[in-house]
N, C-alpha and C positions, 0 to 999 in steps of 0.2 A: 571598672571604667567601661563604658559602652564602646564597642568597636563600630565606628561609623563607616569604616571602610570594608566591612564584611559584605561580600557579595550576596545578592538576593538569590535564593534557590530558583532553579530554572522552572520548576512547577510548583503549584500549590499542594499541600498535603492531600487534598481530595483528589486531584489529578493523579498524583503518584499512587494513591490507594486503588484508583480505577485501573491503572496500568497493571499494577501487581495482580489485582483480582482477575483481570482479562487474561494475562499470561497464565495464571493458574488454571483458568477455564480451558485455555487452548492446550496446555500441557496435559491436562487431565483427559480431554476428549480426543485430541489429535497429536499427542506427543509420542513418547516411547522411542524405539529405535529409529522410526521414520524421521523424527526430528533430530535426535542427537547424532545419528550416524550418517544420514543422507542429506539432510537439508543444507544447502550451500548459501553463501552470500553471493547473491546474484549481482553482477556488475555491468555497467554500460560499456561493454567491449565486444569486439568481434568474436571473442572466445564464446560468449554467451549468445550473441545475436549476429551471426554472420549474414551479411546481406547478399541475397541472390536474385532479387526481383527489383523491377523499377516501376511498376504500376501501383497506384494507391491501394487497390484492392489486394494485390499481391503482398504489399508491405503489411497490411492489416492481418491477412491470413497467416503469413510466415511468422509475424510477431506473436500472434495469438498461440500458434502451435509451440513456439519456443517458451512462452510464459507457462503454458500448461505443463510442459516437460519439466522445467526447473521448479515448478510447484509441486511436482509429483502427482499431477493430475492428468497425465498424458492419455490415460485410457478411460477418463471420464467423458461420456457423450454429452455434447452440447452443440447448439447451433449458433454460428456467429452471423449477425445481421447488421448491416450498415443503416444508420438513421438517414433521414432526409437532411439535406444541407440547410444550414442556418440562413436566414434572410440577411442580405447585406445591409447593415445599418447606414452606410454612406450613400445618400441619395444624390448628393451634389458636392463639388469641391469644398464648399463651406457649410454644408448642411448634413447633419447626421440625426438619425432617429435615436432618442434617448430611451434607455430601458428596452431596447428591442429584444423580443423573446429569442432565446437560444435553447437548443436541445441540450440535455445532460451529456456529460462526457461518455457515460456508459450506463447501462441498465442490466438487471438480472431478473429473470422471470422464470418460474417453474409453472407450467400449465397444468390443467386438470388432466391432460393426456400424458402426464409425466415427461413432457418434453422441456428441456431446460434451454432457454434462449438468452444469449448475451448480445447487447447491441453496443455500437460505439459511434461517436460523432465522427464523420469523415474528415473534419478539419484536423483531427489528431494524427492523421497519417503523415503530416509534415512536422509533427512534434513527437519524436520517438520516445522521449522520457515520459511525457505525459500519456502517450499511448500505452506504454508498458505498465505504468502505475495504474492506469484505468483498468487494463485487463487483469492485473494482479488483485485489485480490489474486487472486481466482479467475480472472479474465480474464487476469492476468498468468501464471498457470499455463498457460492456454490457448496463449498467445503463446510462452512459453518451452519448452513441450513440443514445439514444432516444431523446436527447435535440434538439429542433429546433433552439436554439441559440448557436452559436459556442463558444468555450472556449476562454478565454482572449488571445489575440495574433493570433487567428485563429486555424483551425484544425491542422496546422503544430505543434502547441504546445500541442496537445491532449495528448501525452504520459506524459508530465510533469504535466498537469492538472489531468490526471488519477491517477498518484501517490498520489496527494493530495486528490483526491476523495476516495481512499482506506482509508486514515486516516479519512476522513469525515464519512465513513461508520463504523468507530470504530477500524480499524486495524493499528493504528498508531505505536503501540509498535512493531508489526511484521515488519512494513515497515522500522522503524529506525534500528531494530536489524539485518535486512537482507541486508541493503544497502551495507555493506562491511564486508568481512570476510577474516581472515588471519589465516591459520591453518597448522599444520604438518600432513603429510601423511606418512605411512609406509606400505609396502606390503612385499611379500616373498623375493624380490630381489632388492628393491630400497627404498629410503626414501628421504624426502626433505620438503620444504615448498610451500604452494600454496595460492594464494589470488584470490578473486573474487568479482565482483560488481553486485549488483542486482538493477533493477529499473532504474530510470532516474534522480532522485534528489540525492543530497549529503546527508550525515548523518545529517549535520547541518540543511539542508533544511527540511528534514523529522522530525527532533526534533522540529523545529519551528512550523511546521504544527501541531504537536502533542500538543504543548503548546497552540495554538489557539483553538483546539478542546476541550481540557480539560477546558479551561475558558468558552467557549461557553456552554458546558454541565454542568458546575458546579462541575467537578470532581477535587479532590485535585491532586497535582503533585505526592504525595506519592503513590497514586493509581496506577501510571505508573512506578515510579522510581525503585521499588523493582524488576521489571521484565526486566529492561533495562540493556544492557552492562555497566560495571562500568564507562567507560569514557563518555558514553551517559547520565548518570545520572547528571553529572556536566553540560553537555550542555543543558539539559532540564531545570535545575534550572536557568541557565543564560537566556535562551529563555523566560522562564516564567516571569522573572523579566523585561525583555525588553518589552514583550507584555503588561504587566500590567502598564507600564509607558506611554503607548500610548493610543489613543482612538480607537484602532483596534476593540476591542470587542464591544464597544458602537456602532460603525459604522456597524458592522456585524449584531448585534441584531436588527438594524433598517431595515434590508433587509426584504421585504415582499415576501412571497411565491406566485408564480403565478401559479394557477391551469391550467394545460394544456388544450387547447381549446377543444381537442377531448374528454377529460373527462368531461368537462362542457356540451358539446353537448349531450353526452350519458345520463347524469343525467337529461336532460330536456325532453328526449324522453318519 
């Protein structure tokens, strides 16, 4: 007899396959002791992000330094640049410009002079979760750009793999919470609702990646659920159950970290 009440899997088989392949790629190229012994589950708390400044520029700089530190990239040289402000789409109390152009939340660039530049949208300084997720994503670009092996599906899938890489570095709670937002806005002469998406994966994909990360690291799901949006807590519990019913974690823990050849050569000099 068919079970009509059986819940639908959180992700499609192809999406799960991509997550598994991406985690294998990350563990092979950036895993080892750095991942299993030092990578932490970074949380939106003063323990990880103590506030000491009150200017937008100070907020961005302090947050960026904290994200670099928690990602294990504290000593990686890069330049942080603020983008130009977006144009205000509200031109009158009852008139708004549709599809007004906006700057990306962040960008990563490696110049011909070997200078790495990360930019951010200044509007994010009033949205700390989005700001941290953006910095985590762009710094994951920086890390994965050093891989001599392309991500699963090729470099055209780099953005999707980079979202998972941000979770791999410990920022899964931020990536899931920032994937979609729906909020009310009010100013002196207008009000309404607005929605926005961040990153390249869906909420379900971010949560599934977070479930894999927690199991790989031996963290309980409770360590993350109290910091997630209410509907994401249910998704994480579902993802965790699904992951634990498979051999995903066993397969991932069998992946061996490959020391980059340039590191090996330097150590033998």
